[in-house]
N, C-alpha and C positions, 0 to 999 in steps of 0.2 A: 675775805672769807670765801672758803667756801661754802654755798650753799648746798650741795647733795650731802657730803658730809654730814650737818648740821639736819638739814629736814630728815634724811634717815632715820639719824639715831630716837627726834622728834615724832616720826608717825609711826614707826618700832616701836617705842615705850608705849604711845598714845595708842595706839592700836592693842597690845599688849594691855593695858591699865583699863580700857574700856571694855576689853573682853571679860576681865574680873570683872569690874561695877556690874554687866549683865547677866554674869553670875550668879552672885550673891554677894556677901560679904566681905570687903578688899580687906579687914582687918587680920582675916585669920593666913594673909600672906607676909603679913610682919611679923616675924621671929630672931630677935636680936641673939640668942647663939646659934644660929643656922648663918646668920650671915656673918657672925667671927669667923666662924668653919672654914665659908667658902673665901671671905675676904681676907682673912687672915693668914688661912691655909696660903693662899696665894701667893700673896707678899713675901711669907714666910719662904716657901720653899723658890722663890723668883731669885729673893735674896741668895740665897745657898747656891744655886744656876750660874749664877754673874754676880761681877765685880758691882760693889758699895757706887763705888762713881758710875758706872756703866746704870744702872738702875736709875738712881737719880738723875740723869742727862736724859735718861727715855723720857720725861716728862717737857722739855724743852722738843725732844723731837716727833711727841705728839702735837705739838702744837699745827704741825705740816698737816695733818690730816685736816683741821678745822681752819687754820688761816695760809692762803698759798700767796705767791708773786705771781701776776697773772701779766708774762710776757707778750709783746706782743711780736710773734720772732718775724715776720716781714719784714717789721719796719728794722728790728735787727739785720740781716740782708740790708735794706738799703741802707744802714747807715755801716756797716761793713766796705760797702761798693762806695759809699764818699769815700769812706778813711784810702781806700783803693784810687780813686782819683787822685786824691791830697797827697798820697804819694808818689803817684807819679805827676803830677805838676808840680810841687815842692820839693821833692825827694823825704827820703823816711825819717828824718830829721825833724820836719814837720807833724811829724804823729805824738813827739815827747810832749808838746802842750794838750794834742786833743786827748793822750792817757789819762793828766789832769781833770778832764773835765766831763770821761765816763763816766756810769752809773753800775758797772758793774765790774766786780775786784779781778777777774779773770780777765777781762775785756783792757782790763788797766795794765793788767801784768804783762799780758802779750802785745799791746801797742808800746811800751816803755824798751819790749825786750826787742823789737824791730829797730825803737830809733839808735838802741846801743848799738845794733849792727850785729847781734848775737846770731850765732850757725842757727840755721833751721833744725839740725838735728836737735839740738841742745834745747829750743823755743819747745820741737814735741814733746821731748823726754819730760820739761819742768812741767807743761801742760795736761801732758796725760795722766802723770804724779798729781795733779788735783783732784783727775776722774778719780782714779783711786781711792784718795782718801775722801771722798764726795760717797764714793760707794760704799766703801764701808763704815763710815759713820753711820749709813743710813741701814745697813746689812745688819748692824748691834742692835738697832732699836726695834728694825722687825722682826727680828728672832724674839727679842724677849717678848714682845705682842704673841708671837705664835708660840712661844711655849706659855703664856700665862694661858691661853686657849685654851692648853694643854689640861694644866695644872685645875683650873677653875671647874672643869665637869669633875675633875678626880675626886675634890674636896669636897663635892656638891653628891658624891656616891659616899664617900668616906661619912658623913653628916647624914646620909640616909641610914646607913648600916649605924651606926652610932643610936639613930632613932628605934629600929627595928628590936635594939639589945635591949635598952629600954621598956618595950612595947612587949616583946618576950616576957619579959622581967617581973611585968605587971599584970600577968594575964589573969591572976584571979582576983581579979576587979575588970568584970568586963567594959563597963562605963567607960574607961581608958582608952579602950583598942583603936574607936577612931579618932579621937584626937593627937593622940601621940602619934599614930598612923599618919597624918597627917603634917606633923612638924616633920616626921621623917621625911616626907617625900619635896617639902619647902625646899630642902637645903641644894637635890639636884636641880631644881628649878631656878635657883637663884645661880648655880652651875653653868646651864644650858643658857641661860639669859646675856652673862658675861661673856660666855666666850662667842655664842652667835651673833650678838649685838655690839660687842665692843673691841674685843680684843682680835679673834680671829679678822672682821673686817678694817681693822686699824692696818694691820700686818698689810691686808690687804693693797690697802690705799697707797701705805709708806713705800710699796714696793711698784707700786706702776707711778708714785712722782718721784724715786729716782729713777725709772727709766726717763721719765720725761725730760729731770733736767741734765740727765747724760746728752739725750741729742742736742738738748740746748747747748752743752759744752762741748757737745764734735762739729757743732755748726760751727763755732764762732773758732774753736781751732782752723778747721777747713779753710773759714775764710782770712785770718790771721794769716797761715800758712802761703795764703796763693796771695795776698798782698806783699809776699816777702820774696814771691818770687819773679815779683811784675805782674802779675795777672791784671789785664784788661779789665776795668769793673764792670764792663756789660757779661765778658766772660763769666766773671766772679758769679754774677746773680744767677748765669743758668746752671753753674756748676753747684752751687746752694741749694737750687730749688728742688735736688733728688732729697733732702729733708723736710719737704712739706708734703701736706696734703692737697688736695685737690681745692680744697675751701681757702687756705693760706695760700694755695697758687695764686687765686683768684684776686685777693687783699694785695697780694704784692705785687699787680700788674696794677693796680687802680693807685695802688702806692707811685710806682715810675710813671703812673700817665699822671698823675695830679703835680706830682715835681715837672716834669717836662715841660706842662702848663703853664708852671711858674715862671719856669725860666723862659719859656717862648715873652710872656708877659713882660717881664724884664729886661 
């Protein structure tokens, strides 16, 4: 679970609701016609802009905002180093058995291709294609949320205009002006709320997720290519360190140190 996303939405909604309660009656902020205009209008515009299959698929992509697979990149580098050591000692054919044990699809595919003796250029082409496919899938979801972030305030303004027209049509009854004006402005509130607390932040989070996954896959590809080239395991680790920040580099050193101590004890 992504605690930051959940905490952000809960704290945002909580603070807004609390401020409403502190200022008066909460019920005046609940208006079904306004919800229909903003919610229904946003969904309708999204369906016009994107194919139905992509709109339905965005629900699955949205889960990446709240659920993320936490990968220890330093352990991944140690794992790749182990594969390099195995390939040097027993040959690349030994990687076929390891490919079946790997818990990552791209890692499985890469190890299998190496054990099959595929050329380096072919391995690069296939695995880079995986990156392109993943980025395209994430781009579609990101664009849908970004567009919904534009549509929601626009339909909020449409709702406000509808309310103003209704208010002006009833100017002969001054007692209705205040309530009708309040209802007219609620649609703008709904639109701004959805755009700035839901849709736009989700689009930004998906962009960040895509960037992180791309870096991880590139690290795997670089490691697999090092194995193909017969890279020394220690040199391979140094080669992959460029993908890590300082904290991850320290964690990698700890992993390597603890592994060396286990070998000495054995």
